[in-house]
C-alpha positions as CSV (number, residue, x, y, z in Angstrom):
1,M,0.1,0.4,0.0
2,R,3.1,1.9,0.7
3,W,4.5,1.8,-2.8
4,R,1.3,2.5,-4.4
5,M,0.7,6.1,-2.5
6,V,4.6,6.7,-3.1
7,L,3.5,6.2,-6.7
8,M,0.4,8.0,-6.5
9,M,2.9,11.2,-5.1
10,G,5.1,10.8,-8.3
11,M,2.2,11.0,-10.2
12,G,1.0,13.4,-9.2
13,L,4.2,15.8,-9.2
14,L,4.9,14.7,-12.2
15,A,1.0,16.2,-13.8
16,L,2.1,19.6,-12.0
17,T,4.8,19.6,-13.8
18,L,3.9,18.9,-17.2
19,F,0.3,20.9,-17.5
20,S,2.2,23.8,-15.1
21,K,5.3,24.6,-16.2
22,P,4.0,26.0,-19.9
23,A,0.4,27.3,-19.2
24,M,3.6,29.4,-17.4
25,A,6.0,29.6,-20.0
26,A,3.1,31.0,-22.3
27,S,2.2,34.1,-19.9
28,A,6.0,35.1,-20.1
29,G,6.4,35.1,-23.6
30,P,5.3,37.6,-26.5
31,V,1.9,38.9,-26.1
32,E,0.2,39.8,-29.4
33,L,-3.8,42.1,-29.3
34,R,-5.6,41.6,-31.6
35,A,-7.2,45.0,-32.8
36,I,-10.0,46.7,-34.8
37,T,-11.2,49.8,-35.6
38,A,-14.4,51.7,-35.8
39,W,-14.4,52.9,-39.0
40,P,-12.9,52.2,-42.0
41,V,-9.3,51.9,-42.4
42,H,-8.8,54.6,-44.7
43,V,-10.3,57.6,-43.4
44,G,-8.6,60.4,-41.4
45,Q,-10.5,59.8,-38.6
46,N,-8.4,56.7,-38.2
47,Y,-5.5,58.4,-37.7
48,W,-4.9,57.7,-34.4
49,F,-5.8,54.3,-34.5
50,H,-2.5,53.8,-36.5
51,E,-0.7,55.9,-34.8
52,Y,-1.4,54.5,-31.8
53,V,-0.4,50.9,-32.4
54,K,3.1,52.1,-34.4
55,E,4.0,53.8,-31.4
56,V,3.2,50.6,-28.8
57,N,4.8,48.3,-31.7
58,E,8.2,50.2,-32.2
59,R,8.6,51.5,-28.1
60,A,7.4,47.8,-26.9
61,K,10.8,46.9,-29.4
62,K,12.7,49.1,-28.5
63,E,12.4,48.6,-24.5
64,G,12.6,44.7,-24.8
65,V,8.9,44.2,-24.4
66,P,8.1,41.0,-25.4
67,F,4.5,43.0,-26.8
68,S,2.6,43.9,-29.6
69,I,-0.9,44.7,-31.6
70,K,-1.5,44.1,-34.4
71,K,-4.5,45.7,-36.6
72,L,-7.1,43.8,-38.0
73,G,-9.2,46.2,-39.8
74,G,-12.9,47.8,-39.4
75,P,-16.3,47.4,-39.4
76,E,-15.7,44.7,-42.0
77,I,-14.6,42.6,-38.3
78,V,-16.7,42.9,-36.8
79,G,-19.6,46.2,-37.4
80,T,-19.4,49.0,-35.7
81,M,-22.2,48.6,-33.0
82,Q,-21.1,44.7,-31.9
83,Q,-17.7,45.9,-31.5
84,F,-17.5,46.0,-27.5
85,A,-19.7,42.2,-27.8
86,G,-16.6,41.6,-30.0
87,M,-14.2,42.1,-27.0
88,R,-16.5,40.1,-25.1
89,S,-16.3,37.1,-26.6
90,G,-12.8,37.3,-27.5
91,T,-13.1,37.3,-31.2
92,V,-10.7,40.9,-30.9
93,D,-9.2,42.4,-27.9
94,M,-9.0,46.6,-28.0
95,V,-11.2,48.2,-30.5
96,Y,-10.9,52.4,-31.4
97,T,-14.3,53.4,-31.5
98,S,-17.0,56.9,-29.8
99,G,-17.8,55.9,-26.0
100,D,-21.3,57.5,-27.3
101,Y,-22.0,54.6,-29.5
102,F,-21.8,52.0,-26.4
103,S,-23.2,54.4,-23.7
104,G,-26.8,52.8,-23.9
105,E,-24.7,49.9,-21.6
106,T,-22.2,52.4,-20.6
107,I,-23.6,55.6,-19.1
108,E,-20.3,56.5,-18.1
109,L,-17.9,57.1,-21.3
110,G,-20.0,60.1,-22.3
111,A,-18.5,62.2,-19.3
112,P,-15.4,63.3,-20.7
113,G,-17.3,64.9,-22.5
114,S,-18.8,67.3,-20.6
115,I,-15.6,68.7,-20.6
116,R,-15.6,72.5,-21.6
117,P,-13.7,72.2,-25.2
118,D,-10.4,72.7,-24.9
119,P,-7.6,70.5,-24.9
120,L,-5.2,71.9,-22.3
121,Y,-8.0,72.7,-19.9
122,F,-9.5,68.5,-21.3
123,L,-6.3,67.6,-20.0
124,S,-6.5,69.4,-17.4
125,A,-9.6,68.1,-16.2
126,L,-8.9,64.3,-16.7
127,R,-5.5,64.5,-14.8
128,E,-6.7,65.8,-11.5
129,T,-9.9,64.7,-10.8
130,K,-8.4,60.8,-12.1
131,V,-12.2,60.7,-13.5
132,M,-11.4,58.5,-15.7
133,D,-10.1,55.7,-13.2
134,V,-13.6,55.8,-12.5
135,I,-15.6,55.5,-15.9
136,A,-12.9,52.6,-16.7
137,E,-14.1,50.8,-13.3
138,A,-18.1,51.4,-14.3
139,C,-17.4,50.3,-18.4
140,R,-15.3,46.8,-16.9
141,E,-18.1,46.2,-14.7
142,K,-20.8,47.0,-17.5
143,S,-19.4,46.5,-20.6
144,G,-16.4,43.8,-19.8
145,C,-14.0,46.3,-21.6
146,M,-11.8,49.8,-20.1
147,P,-10.5,52.5,-21.7
148,I,-7.4,53.1,-21.9
149,I,-6.4,56.4,-23.5
150,P,-9.1,58.8,-24.6
151,L,-8.4,60.1,-28.0
152,L,-9.0,62.1,-30.8
153,M,-10.5,64.8,-28.3
154,G,-9.6,68.6,-27.5
155,R,-11.5,69.3,-30.5
156,G,-14.6,70.0,-30.2
157,F,-17.7,69.4,-31.4
158,T,-20.4,72.0,-33.4
159,L,-23.0,71.6,-36.0
160,L,-22.2,71.5,-39.3
161,S,-25.4,72.5,-41.9
162,T,-27.3,72.6,-44.8
163,K,-29.4,75.4,-43.5
164,P,-28.9,78.7,-41.8
165,I,-28.3,78.3,-38.1
166,N,-29.4,79.8,-35.4
167,P,-27.4,79.5,-32.4
168,G,-29.8,79.5,-29.8
169,N,-32.7,77.5,-31.4
170,W,-32.7,74.9,-33.5
171,S,-36.1,74.3,-34.3
172,G,-36.6,73.6,-38.0
173,L,-33.8,71.6,-37.8
174,K,-33.4,68.0,-37.9
175,I,-29.5,67.5,-36.6
176,R,-27.8,63.8,-37.2
177,S,-26.7,61.8,-34.3
178,I,-24.2,60.1,-32.6
179,G,-26.5,58.7,-29.0
180,G,-24.7,60.3,-25.6
181,Q,-24.8,64.0,-25.5
182,T,-26.4,64.3,-29.1
183,A,-29.6,62.9,-27.6
184,I,-29.5,65.2,-24.9
185,G,-28.8,68.7,-26.3
186,I,-30.1,68.5,-29.5
187,P,-33.4,68.7,-28.7
188,G,-32.5,70.8,-25.6
189,M,-31.5,73.4,-28.1
190,G,-35.2,72.5,-30.1
191,G,-33.5,70.2,-32.7
192,A,-34.8,66.9,-34.0
193,A,-32.4,64.3,-33.3
194,M,-31.6,61.6,-35.8
195,L,-29.3,58.4,-35.9
196,I,-28.1,57.6,-38.5
197,P,-24.5,55.6,-39.1
198,A,-21.3,57.7,-39.8
199,A,-21.1,55.8,-43.5
200,E,-24.2,57.4,-44.6
201,V,-24.7,61.1,-43.6
202,F,-24.0,62.6,-47.0
203,E,-26.2,60.6,-48.6
204,A,-28.4,62.0,-45.9
205,L,-27.5,65.2,-46.1
206,Q,-27.4,64.8,-50.3
207,R,-31.2,63.7,-50.3
208,G,-32.2,66.0,-47.0
209,T,-33.4,63.9,-44.8
210,V,-31.0,66.0,-42.7
211,D,-30.0,69.1,-42.5
212,G,-26.8,69.3,-40.6
213,A,-24.9,66.7,-38.1
214,I,-23.1,67.4,-35.2
215,G,-19.0,66.3,-34.6
216,A,-15.9,67.0,-35.5
217,A,-14.8,69.4,-39.2
218,S,-12.0,67.3,-39.1
219,D,-14.1,63.7,-39.1
220,R,-17.0,65.0,-41.2
221,Y,-14.2,66.0,-43.8
222,S,-12.8,63.0,-43.8
223,F,-16.1,60.9,-44.9
224,G,-16.2,63.0,-47.7
225,E,-18.7,65.1,-47.2
226,R,-17.8,68.2,-48.6
227,G,-20.7,70.3,-51.0
228,V,-23.1,70.1,-48.5
229,Y,-22.6,72.2,-45.8
230,K,-23.3,76.1,-45.8
231,Y,-23.0,76.9,-42.0
232,I,-20.8,75.7,-39.1
233,L,-21.4,76.8,-35.6
234,M,-18.6,77.9,-33.6
235,P,-17.1,78.6,-31.1
236,R,-17.2,74.3,-31.0
237,F,-19.5,73.4,-28.0
238,F,-18.7,70.2,-26.2
239,E,-16.2,66.8,-26.3
240,S,-16.4,64.0,-28.7
241,S,-15.4,60.3,-26.9
242,T,-13.5,58.5,-28.2
243,Y,-11.5,55.9,-26.9
244,W,-8.9,52.9,-27.7
245,F,-10.3,49.8,-25.3
246,I,-9.3,46.7,-24.1
247,S,-11.3,43.6,-22.4
248,A,-11.1,42.8,-19.6
249,K,-10.2,39.1,-19.7
250,A,-7.1,40.6,-22.4
251,W,-6.1,43.0,-19.8
252,D,-6.1,41.1,-17.0
253,G,-4.1,38.5,-19.1
254,L,-1.0,40.9,-19.1
255,P,1.5,40.8,-16.9
256,D,2.4,43.6,-14.9
257,R,5.3,44.8,-16.9
258,M,3.3,45.2,-20.1
259,K,0.8,46.8,-17.9
260,T,2.9,49.6,-17.1
261,F,4.3,49.9,-20.1
262,L,0.8,50.2,-22.1
263,K,0.0,52.7,-19.0
264,N,3.0,54.7,-19.5
265,V,2.9,54.8,-23.6
266,S,-0.3,55.8,-23.4
267,A,0.3,59.2,-21.1
268,E,2.2,60.2,-23.0
269,I,0.1,59.9,-25.8
270,E,-2.5,61.8,-24.4
271,M,0.1,64.2,-24.3
272,D,0.5,64.8,-27.8
273,G,-2.6,63.5,-29.1
274,L,-5.1,67.0,-28.0
275,P,-3.3,69.3,-28.8
276,W,-2.8,68.1,-32.8
277,C,-6.6,67.1,-33.0
278,R,-7.0,70.7,-32.0
279,K,-4.8,72.0,-34.7
280,W,-6.2,69.2,-36.7
281,D,-10.1,70.7,-36.5
282,D,-8.5,74.0,-37.4
283,D,-7.4,72.9,-40.3
284,T,-10.0,71.8,-41.9
285,I,-12.3,73.9,-41.2
286,M,-10.1,76.4,-43.0
287,K,-10.3,74.1,-45.9
288,Y,-14.7,74.1,-45.3
289,I,-14.0,78.2,-45.7
290,N,-11.2,78.3,-48.6
291,E,-12.7,75.5,-50.7
292,D,-16.3,74.7,-50.0
293,K,-17.0,78.3,-48.9
294,V,-18.8,77.4,-45.8
295,K,-19.7,80.5,-43.6
296,L,-19.0,80.1,-40.1
297,V,-22.1,81.2,-37.6
298,W,-20.6,82.7,-34.3
299,A,-22.7,82.5,-31.0
300,S,-23.1,84.5,-28.9
301,Q,-22.2,84.8,-24.9
302,E,-25.8,84.2,-23.8
303,E,-26.1,81.7,-26.4
304,E,-23.0,79.6,-25.6
305,R,-24.4,79.1,-22.0
306,K,-27.0,78.0,-23.3
307,L,-24.7,75.2,-25.6
308,A,-23.2,74.4,-22.5
309,K,-26.1,74.0,-21.0
310,A,-28.1,71.8,-23.4
311,F,-24.8,69.5,-24.0
312,R,-22.6,69.4,-21.4
313,W,-24.4,69.8,-17.8
314,D,-27.8,68.5,-19.0
315,S,-25.6,65.2,-20.0
316,L,-23.5,65.3,-16.7
317,E,-26.8,65.4,-14.7
318,A,-28.4,62.7,-16.9
319,I,-25.5,60.0,-15.8
320,A,-25.3,61.3,-12.4
321,K,-29.4,60.7,-13.0
322,K,-28.9,57.0,-14.3
323,S,-26.1,55.7,-12.3
324,P,-26.3,56.2,-8.7
325,K,-22.9,53.7,-8.8
326,Y,-20.9,55.8,-10.5
327,G,-22.9,58.4,-12.2
328,A,-23.1,60.7,-8.6
329,K,-18.6,60.0,-8.7
330,I,-18.3,61.7,-11.9
331,F,-21.1,64.5,-11.3
332,E,-18.4,65.8,-8.1
333,L,-15.6,65.0,-10.3
334,L,-16.6,67.3,-13.7
335,K,-19.2,69.6,-12.3
336,N,-16.6,72.4,-12.0
337,Y,-15.2,71.6,-15.3
338,V,-18.5,72.8,-17.2
339,Y,-18.6,75.8,-17.7
């Protein structure tokens, strides 16, 4: 009996050796994460999709970190509105997309859009409040993924229209909405909000299905929306919410060294990305003015405050009401950065 027990213990140790060591070796080996974007890969809106992957991969190679990101493509891989589900299922590991697209399941993702749209002010708000930590926690719990870095922010969103704009009253205008803040702000200004996929906006404008679109001039130009807009409302009145996301499963599987590496690179890119985005958008507005003869319509101080309330303050309040667990924290962190 005794020799049988020794034999069984020996076999158990052998099994542990056989099955444990490869797993340990695998976790310590090279890691490649698969990434997609919400938009066709060729459009300018994906500049930071390509640049982020390039920077991460080059830095990893330089610093000897066995980590890389592989670009799989855009919505042809997983549909734009199914990309969070794609991360949860393990089809992809990372997604570059608008948080507003998924505010229905994680309303907190629209919170940064409540910050007054200025790149340095925006960056200061994120760094001083640490609000992204709360947003990441909420997103992990509700959507099974986390935002690593906010990008394409600092530009500010505005109204581009085929018809004359009254900055303080949008009655009679049918405006393309992306959900989130726009679903609150457009009706708040008297307009009719219409959900239309990004790739269909140009045709909708040509047909008169919508009279205008909420967005950044740089995005609309990159989608080829030329010769339709006649007016752009200024100054910009709320922020966009575009992020790089990583699935919770992929994040949890990374060794601490790789997590630290990804956080550090993302923080540096964030510093460069926000001011760059504003300049890109300014340059694009000048293209619209010079090439398409678009006119700028400037809001008065009173109208600016009305726009800020509709798109920033009311949205932040809605987050607080609809998300008792996280929204109240976010409201307290950002309420002084709205106006």
